[in-house]
N, C-alpha and C positions, 0 to 999 in steps of 0.2 A: 548598539548600531544602530545608526538611523538608516531607513530605508525609502529612497523616492518613492514619491507617488506614482511615476512614471513605470518604477518596476513592478510595483504592488500590484497596478491596473494591470501590466501585462500579464501576470501572473495568475490575476483572477481570470482573465481573458480565455488563459490555457486552460483553466480548470474546466471552464464552460464548455470549450472545445473539447476536453475529454468526455465530459458527460453527454454532448450532442453525440460524439462517436460511439460512444457506449449504448445509447439509444438506438442509432443507426444499425450496429452490430447486433442488436437483440431483435429488432423488426417487429411485426405485428405478427401475433398467435403464437410464438414462439416464446418458451419459458427461458428468463437471462436473470442473472444475480444483479439487477439493478440496485436495490437497497444498500448493500455493502459496496457496490462501486461508487457511487453517490455520495456515500458517507466519506469515504477515502481519497475522493477526486482532487480537492484542494492540497492536500498532504502528496499525492503522487505528482502534481503540477510543480510544486515547490521543488521537489527532490528533484525532477526532470530537467526541468527549465530554470535552476536556479545553483542547486547545490551540489550536484553529482558531477562529478568530473567523468565523460564518457564521450565517446566518439562513434557515431553511427557507420561513419566509413569504416571503422576498425572496432567491430564488436568485440574482439580478443585482445586489445589493448593491455597488456600487463599492467599499467599503473591506473588503470580506470577504477571508479568507486563501483562497488556491485550494489544492486539492490535486489532481494529475495521477497518474494509473496509469498508469504507463509501461508495465507488463507486464500490458496489458489486457486478456489472456486468465483473468484471476482477476477480470473485472467482478462477478461475483456476491458478492464480498466488498463491494465497495463499494456494490452494490446494498442488500446487507445493512445497511450503516451508513445509508444515503442513507433506508431506509425507515424504522430505528430511531429515526433522527432529524428524522422527520416531514416528510420531504422528498413522499413518496405513502403510501397506507395499506400496512401490513405485507402484507395479503392481497393486494396487486400480484405479490409474489413468486412466488405461484403460476403464473404467465403467464411466467415467464423462459423465454426463447428460443423461447415459442411465436410462430407467423407472425401477423405485426401487432402483437406486444406493443412497449411502451414499452420491455422490458428484453431487448436482444438480446445475443448472445454475447461481442461488445467493447463499451464505453461510446460510447453514440451522442448527441453533444452537442447534437442538433436535438431529439431524442423525450423524452430522461431530464433531468428538473430536477437541478438539482446537479451535472451533468457539466461538467466545464469544456473539453475536448477529446475527440475520436476516436482512441482509442488501441488498441495491438494489435498494429501493426507494429513490432515491437521495436525498440529503439534511439533512439525517434522523443521519447521525454517529457521528458527533459532537454533538448534544443533548443528545444522547446515552451516548457517551464516557464522556460528563460532569457529569451525571447524577452518573456514576460509580466512576468515579474520587471523587466527594464529597460523596459518601458512603463510598470509601477506608478511606478518612479522617475522617469520623465519627469512623470509626470501629477502628481507629489508626494503619492501614495497610499500611506499606510504600512501595506502588508499584504505577508504573506509567500507565497512559493509553494514547495509543497512538493510535490516529486517521489517515488515509490516506483519503485524500479526493481527487478528480478530480479538476482541474480549471474549467471547463464548469460546474460542480455542484455546484459552488458557486453561481450561479444564483439563486439557491432556497433560498428563504428569511428565512427558518428556520435555515437556517447555522448562520445568522449575529445575531439571538436572541439567540443562543448559545455562540458566540463569544463575545456578552457584557453580557451575564451573567457570563462567565467563568472568566472574568476580573472582575467584581462586586464582584465575591466570592473568588477573589485571588487565583484561581485554579491552583497552581504549579507543581500539579503531573499530569497535560492533558499536552500533546504534539500533537498538529497537525503539519501534514504533507500535504504540498499540491503539487502534482503532476502535476507540471505548462508546460505542453505539448503543450499549445495553441491550441490545436485543440480539436473538439468533433464529435460527428458522423457524422454533415453534412457538415463539414470545418472548417474555422477559427473562434476560440471564439472573437476574434476582430470583426468578420465582423458580427456577430450574437446578442451577449451580451458582449460589451465590458467591460471590469473589470477595466480599469483606472490603476492608480498606486498601485498594489497590495500590494507590502509591507508599504507604507505608509497608507493603509487603515487600515492594522492590527494594526498598530501604533498607529492610533488615536482610536482604540476600545480598547486600553491599553494592549496590548501582546508584549512581547519579540518578535522581528523578527529576523530570521536567512535566509540570501538567500545563496545559494550554487549551484555548479553544481552537480545534481542528478544524473551524471553518474560517478562521481569523488567519487572513495571509501573513501579516505582518508577525502575529504571535508566530506562526509556524518557520519562517525564516528565521526570526530570532532565535527560537530554540535549535533548529537545525544548526545553525552558527554557532551556539553555545558550545552545543554537544561536542563540535569540533575542538574545543578549548580544553575539554576535560581530560586530565591524565590519570593514570593509576586504576583507572575502573571504568567500566561499561556504563553506559547513557541509555535509559528508557524516555522516551517522549510520549508521555499518556495524554493522547489527543480528543478529549470530549468533543464526540460528533454527534449528527441526527441521522439515523439509517433512512436512505433515501433524500436527502438533503438537496432541495432544489428540485423537487417534483411534489407538487402541495399534495394529491393523492398517495403518495408513496411514504411520506415523512412519519416515521415511529408507527408503520405499520409492518408488521413482520409477513404480512401475506406477500410482500415484495422482498421477501429474501431473495426468491426466485420463482418468479411468476411471470405470465404471458402480459404482452400489451394490446391492449383493444386498438383499432384504428384511430379511435378518437384520442386515446390516451398517447398514442405515438404522435400523432399530431399536433397537440397540446404542448406536448416536451418539447417537439423540433420547434415550437413558433415560440414558446418560453425562452429556448435556450440559443437563437439565433442572435 
């Protein structure tokens, strides 16, 4: 499918807006998960503002597509998308992680409209998403469940149980997306828990595998649309990304997995993302 330059430019602009909201949510001197938020921002922009069927006026719409942020520590990115999408005022982002706020450090399905499940205990998102996808199928609802995972998170064994089960049940309304930035909190994944040939692993477990540049908007929307055409098995999109993408000082720097910003860094980022 061909996509217009206007659509791709609009989605790139949304991704920039999400990064800007993330920076403002973190603020100055407060630890925040900038690296993983920035690596996933293009993917999340494409989901919320192109692919997913959802309605901020009706967060509980039965026919909505579901998005699960399995790597829940980057909740500030999802909050940015929800605010930009109209689920609550953008001004609410100023209260991120404040005591009593609706926007806590990990997603809260009770307090925050648009959140589908409490996540952040890593490795659980695919299992929850699989259950939702199977439930939708039983109810005859033609919605898709999208689960965004971190590549470091795949070291959790529960992921692979869900991956096997999703294949066994031919769950073609489940799409996993791996933010493959190759870094975790303390350094390179390859040095700590090597994943081997990740695409071949997923193929061996019976999934359709699409591998893309996770910062190329046309590649992202093409993969998301192609995933919707796959029948008889689930699909995984392995998105090769750069941790901290869009922040020169944070790119490929594991220190910004969860780090405070100086006033200079904060000002620089807002200027760069204007």
